[in-house]
N, C-alpha and C positions, 0 to 999 in steps of 0.2 A: 537444362534442369528446369523443372516445373516451378512456376511462381507460387510459393506456398500461401501467400496472402490471398490468392484467388481461389484456393481450395476450400475456404471456409464458406459454408452455405448460408449462414445467418449473420447479418451485420445489424447492429443497433446504432441508432443515431444519438449521439451524446453531444450536448452543447457545453461550451465553457465560456467564461468571461474573466477579464482582469478586474479585480476589485478596485484597485487604486489606479491612478494615471499611469499609463504604460511607459516604461523606461527602456533604455537600450538593452538591458539584460533580460527583459521579459520575453520569453519565447513560449510559443504554443507547446503543450505537452506533445512529445513525439516518441515514436518507437525507434530504437536504434537500428533495426533491420525490419524488413517486411514481415518476418515471421516471429518477431519478438512479442512476448506476452504482455510486457509492461510498457507504459508511457512514462517517460522521465518527468519527475517533479523537480523544479529548481528553487533554490532559496531566493527569497526576496529581501534579505537583509544580510549585512555583515555581522557576524557573531562568532563566538568561540564557545566551545564546550570543554571545560576542564576535565581531566581524568576523573572517572567515577561519577560525573554529573550528568544531568539530563537537561534538555532544552526544547521548548516548543518553537519550531522554526516556521515562519510564514512563507507562503508560496505566491500570494496575490492572485490565486485562482479560485473560482467557484464553478461548480458543474451542475448540469441538469441532465438526468438520465431516466430512461424508462423504469417503471416500478418493478419490472422483472429482473433488474440488475442491482448489484451493490458494487461499490468501488473499494478495492483493498489497497491500503498503503503498505508497501512491502520494502524491505531493505535492498540496498544495492550491494551485490556480493563483493565488489572491489573495495568499497568503504569498510566492510566488515573484515575482510582479509588483511588489508594494508594498514588500517587505522583502528580497528576494534570498534567502529561506529556502526550502530544498527538502529532499527526502529524498535522502540521499547515495547509497544503493545502490538507486536506484529502477528498477523496482519491487522492494521487498524481499519475498521469498517466505516465506510461512508454510506449512509442510507440514501435511497433514491429521493427522499423528500427533504434532504438537507441542502440548503442553498447558501450557507455561510462559506467563509474562506477555508480552504483546505490548509491545514497546518500539520507539520510532521513532528512527532515526538521522538527525538533522537537521544540516544544514550551513548556515552563514550566509555567503552570498556578498555580502551587503550591506556598506555602509560603516560602519554603526552597530551597537552591541550590540542584540541582539533579546531582548526580555523575554517570558517565558512565565508565565502565571498558571494555577493549577489550574483545570481546566475549559475552557481554551482549545482550540479545534479546531486540531490541528496536522498532521493527515494524513487520508487516507481509505483505507478498506479495500474492495477490489474482489475479488469471488470469481470464479474462472474454472475451467472444466473443464480437467482435466489428461489429456493423451494418455498412455496406458500403452504403453511401447515395449519391444521386445526388441532389444538391440544385438548386432550380428554382426561379428566380426573378419573382414576380407577383405584381399586383397593389391591389389585393383583397385576403382576406383569408375567408374561410367558417366560418359561425357562429357556436358557441358551447354553451352549457348550462353555462359554466363558463365564457366565454368571456374573457375580459382582467383582471378579478379579480385575485389577487395574494397576497402574503405576509399576509396570515391570513384571506383572504376574505371569506373562508368557515367556519370560526369559530373554536372553540376548543372543543365543546361538540356535 
């Protein structure tokens, strides 16, 4: 079987650093498999999120990426399915010029308090190209088939 990681034509160079002194639980962000879209983000603190609450969880990581990219903080499907824990502002956008610590805003929709240990995988980081746009003020927009319909206007079936 072909190595999927080698089939990508364009690769970007992204740097990362640990913000605080490196501990045993600090690991470089890594993909679970060669073709995985996301890089695992790990907690840098022991904490708990009671049911119905949210918490900003530190990762001890900062990144530097090319201006053509953004980093998206996305939920881990297993945490959502098994515990009802997800990223509240998903996807959370990290702009290319941000150099501070990546923190993950988690929310616990589950029924029980969710425990986090240092080193636990709490989210994933996905890099995406960003379209550079120039906005123009106008008094009219062209018509479209959809028009102003939104929020379910096209139905469910």
